[in-house]
C-alpha positions in Angstrom: -39.2 -161.8 -126.9 -36.8 -163.5 -125.0 -34.5 -166.4 -126.3 -32.0 -167.8 -124.0 -29.9 -170.7 -125.4 -27.4 -172.5 -123.1 -24.3 -174.5 -124.6 -21.2 -176.1 -123.3 -22.3 -179.2 -121.3 -20.8 -182.8 -121.7 -19.3 -185.5 -120.0 -16.3 -184.9 -117.9 -14.5 -186.9 -115.4 -14.3 -185.6 -111.7 -11.5 -182.9 -111.4 -12.0 -181.7 -114.8 -13.2 -178.5 -116.2 -16.4 -177.1 -118.4 -17.5 -173.8 -119.6 -21.1 -173.3 -119.9 -22.5 -170.3 -122.3 -25.9 -168.8 -122.0 -26.6 -166.6 -125.3 -29.4 -164.2 -124.9 -31.6 -162.3 -127.6 -32.8 -159.6 -125.6 -32.8 -155.8 -126.1 -30.6 -154.0 -123.8 -28.8 -157.1 -122.0 -26.8 -155.5 -119.8 -29.5 -154.0 -117.7 -30.7 -157.5 -116.5 -29.7 -159.8 -114.0 -28.9 -163.7 -114.9 -28.2 -166.6 -113.3 -27.2 -170.3 -113.3 -29.5 -173.1 -111.8 -29.4 -176.8 -112.2 -31.3 -179.7 -111.6 -30.8 -183.4 -110.8 -33.3 -185.8 -111.9 -35.8 -186.4 -108.9 -34.3 -183.4 -107.3 -35.2 -179.7 -106.8 -34.1 -177.0 -109.3 -31.4 -175.2 -107.3 -29.3 -171.6 -107.5 -25.8 -172.1 -108.6 -24.7 -168.5 -109.0 -25.8 -165.3 -110.0 -24.9 -161.8 -111.7 -26.5 -158.7 -111.6 -26.2 -155.9 -114.1 -23.5 -154.2 -112.0 -21.3 -157.4 -111.9 -22.0 -158.4 -108.3 -22.1 -162.0 -107.8 -23.6 -164.8 -105.6 -22.9 -168.5 -105.3 -24.0 -171.5 -103.7 -22.1 -172.6 -101.1 -21.4 -176.0 -102.6 -19.6 -174.2 -106.0 -17.9 -171.5 -104.3 -14.2 -171.4 -105.2 -14.9 -173.9 -108.2 -17.4 -172.1 -110.3 -17.1 -168.6 -111.7 -20.2 -167.0 -113.2 -19.4 -164.0 -115.6 -20.9 -162.0 -118.3 -19.9 -160.4 -121.4 -22.5 -157.4 -122.4 -20.9 -156.7 -125.7 -21.8 -160.1 -126.9 -25.0 -160.6 -124.6 -23.8 -163.8 -123.0 -23.3 -165.1 -119.5 -20.7 -168.0 -118.7 -20.2 -170.3 -115.8 -16.7 -171.9 -115.6 -16.8 -174.7 -113.8 -13.5 -176.4 -112.3 -12.8 -179.3 -110.1 -15.9 -180.7 -111.1 -17.4 -183.5 -108.7 -20.2 -186.2 -109.7 -22.5 -184.4 -107.4 -22.5 -181.6 -109.9 -24.1 -183.8 -112.5 -27.5 -181.9 -113.6 -29.2 -180.0 -116.2 -28.2 -176.7 -116.0 -30.3 -173.8 -116.9 -29.9 -170.2 -117.6 -32.3 -167.7 -116.1 -32.6 -163.9 -116.8 -34.6 -161.5 -115.0 -35.4 -157.7 -114.6 -35.6 -156.3 -110.9 -38.4 -154.4 -111.7 -40.1 -156.9 -113.0 -41.8 -160.4 -111.9 -41.3 -162.4 -115.1 -38.5 -165.0 -115.2 -36.9 -166.2 -118.4 -35.3 -169.7 -118.8 -33.3 -171.1 -121.4 -33.8 -175.0 -122.3 -31.0 -176.2 -120.3 -27.7 -178.5 -121.0 -26.7 -181.6 -119.6 -23.7 -181.8 -117.6 -22.5 -185.3 -116.6 -19.4 -185.5 -114.2 -17.9 -189.2 -113.7 -16.3 -190.8 -110.7 
């Protein structure tokens, strides 16, 4: 049984900041890789950032230097700090968890981020 719950989305003006959280209900949280994805209406879901069990990160070019992914294994929670937000960042943001030795992907319900110009 795996549950992922995103929170922290909302409406913000361009140039503002938000921090998203993804709380995971899973045993041995620290051994899994996690990531943030986003999907705007009518567009493909795309990778925003990833972080593996060792803390190694990967970012989409569009968010490098603005977004920071992190995880707190003691709290079984992953975060995405979003700074200098742009209208093109507007999307539903989804939390994803997976095991490197498996093929199953687990997704949260998503949280809406809207950036006004």
